[in-house]
VMD Tcl script that draws the C-alpha trace (Angstrom):
set ca {
  {5.83 3.67 -7.90}
  {2.61 2.37 -6.42}
  {-0.66 3.77 -5.22}
  {-2.79 3.47 -2.10}
  {-6.49 2.66 -1.82}
  {-8.67 1.84 1.15}
  {-9.77 -1.70 1.93}
  {-13.29 -0.86 0.78}
  {-12.02 0.58 -2.52}
  {-9.85 -2.49 -3.06}
  {-12.79 -4.81 -2.40}
  {-14.72 -2.98 -5.11}
  {-11.80 -3.35 -7.51}
  {-11.66 -7.10 -6.84}
  {-15.42 -7.43 -7.37}
  {-15.13 -5.59 -10.68}
  {-12.24 -7.88 -11.63}
  {-14.42 -10.92 -10.99}
  {-17.28 -9.40 -13.00}
  {-14.83 -8.73 -15.84}
  {-14.43 -12.47 -16.34}
  {-16.60 -13.75 -19.18}
  {-19.95 -15.11 -17.98}
  {-19.09 -18.52 -19.47}
  {-16.07 -18.64 -17.14}
  {-17.85 -17.35 -14.03}
  {-20.68 -19.84 -14.50}
  {-18.20 -22.73 -14.61}
  {-16.29 -21.76 -11.46}
  {-17.17 -24.37 -8.85}
  {-16.30 -24.39 -5.17}
  {-13.75 -21.57 -5.23}
  {-13.43 -18.61 -2.87}
  {-11.71 -15.39 -3.88}
  {-10.15 -13.62 -0.92}
  {-7.97 -10.59 -0.26}
  {-4.82 -10.51 1.88}
  {-2.72 -7.46 2.63}
  {0.56 -9.14 1.75}
  {2.03 -12.42 0.66}
  {4.20 -12.80 3.79}
  {6.64 -15.69 3.60}
  {4.94 -18.34 1.52}
  {6.86 -21.56 1.13}
  {7.14 -23.36 -2.21}
  {4.17 -25.63 -1.42}
  {1.95 -22.56 -1.07}
  {3.47 -21.20 -4.27}
  {2.19 -24.28 -6.09}
  {5.73 -25.37 -6.86}
  {6.43 -22.13 -8.70}
  {10.08 -21.51 -7.90}
  {10.47 -17.90 -9.01}
  {10.97 -15.66 -6.00}
  {9.60 -12.20 -5.80}
  {6.35 -10.39 -5.65}
  {3.18 -12.44 -5.87}
  {0.06 -10.61 -6.99}
  {-2.21 -13.58 -6.44}
  {-2.17 -17.22 -5.39}
  {-4.34 -20.21 -6.30}
  {-4.60 -23.00 -3.74}
  {-6.68 -26.07 -4.39}
  {-7.39 -28.95 -6.70}
  {-7.82 -27.83 -10.31}
  {-11.15 -28.83 -11.82}
  {-9.40 -31.05 -14.36}
  {-7.87 -33.13 -11.54}
  {-10.95 -33.64 -9.39}
  {-12.02 -37.24 -9.16}
  {-14.63 -39.18 -7.28}
  {-12.72 -38.72 -4.01}
  {-12.65 -34.92 -4.28}
  {-13.72 -33.28 -1.03}
  {-15.89 -30.23 -0.83}
  {-13.18 -28.02 0.70}
  {-13.23 -24.90 -1.50}
  {-10.32 -23.85 -3.64}
  {-8.94 -20.47 -2.66}
  {-7.70 -17.59 -4.77}
  {-5.98 -14.84 -2.82}
  {-5.35 -11.39 -4.27}
  {-2.52 -9.55 -2.50}
  {-3.46 -5.92 -1.96}
  {-0.02 -4.45 -1.20}
  {1.68 -6.22 -4.12}
  {-0.92 -5.14 -6.66}
  {-0.84 -1.55 -5.38}
  {2.97 -1.52 -5.49}
  {3.11 -2.40 -9.21}
  {0.31 0.00 -10.20}
  {0.84 3.58 -11.39}
  {-2.72 4.79 -10.91}
  {-6.24 3.56 -10.19}
  {-6.89 2.48 -13.79}
  {-3.68 0.49 -13.77}
  {-4.64 -1.12 -10.44}
  {-8.02 -2.15 -11.91}
  {-6.19 -3.83 -14.82}
  {-3.57 -5.50 -12.62}
  {-6.24 -6.95 -10.32}
  {-8.46 -8.11 -13.21}
  {-5.47 -9.73 -14.92}
  {-4.40 -11.39 -11.66}
  {-7.88 -12.79 -11.12}
  {-7.93 -14.11 -14.70}
  {-4.50 -15.72 -14.14}
  {-5.49 -17.46 -10.89}
  {-8.87 -18.60 -12.25}
  {-7.00 -20.20 -15.16}
  {-5.15 -22.32 -12.57}
  {-8.56 -23.29 -11.10}
  {-9.43 -24.63 -14.55}
  {-6.27 -26.75 -14.64}
  {-3.77 -24.66 -16.56}
  {-0.18 -24.84 -15.36}
  {1.99 -21.73 -15.15}
  {3.43 -22.21 -18.65}
  {-0.03 -22.52 -20.24}
  {-1.43 -19.56 -18.28}
  {1.44 -17.32 -19.40}
  {1.07 -18.51 -23.01}
  {-2.62 -17.64 -22.97}
  {-1.91 -14.30 -21.31}
  {0.35 -13.38 -24.21}
  {-2.43 -14.37 -26.61}
  {-4.93 -12.27 -24.63}
  {-2.62 -9.28 -24.76}
  {-2.33 -9.58 -28.51}
  {-6.15 -9.97 -28.76}
  {-5.92 -13.46 -30.17}
  {-7.87 -15.16 -27.37}
}
mol new
graphics top color blue
foreach p $ca { graphics top sphere $p radius 0.5 }
foreach p [lrange $ca 0 end-1] q [lrange $ca 1 end] { graphics top cylinder $p $q radius 0.2 }
display resetview
């Protein structure tokens, strides 16, 4: 399984995934950069945000969630990385890749807003059943 797209095509897919976020969410994103990396390489558990499950990462949030920022918060941007090879590997076709990337962006942005992995996955299941 898996498909291949060029870097330029993938950049367009990521941009469309960002635009697919509701405007109310995009307008509240503060000091966060969304980047693309070819692969996840060997990320240690600190880079995985404490998430212990091994395997394929489609995206990664690194930073201080908005709900935890206090008066001593620095202006170093949070970072969301979308992994090109991983998302292509799990996608059957271009439409599937568009959905995988958009869902991954949604997932990582939820971490930016302070949701832990359990809460993000709970809300994903609600989204999939059209309850959120």
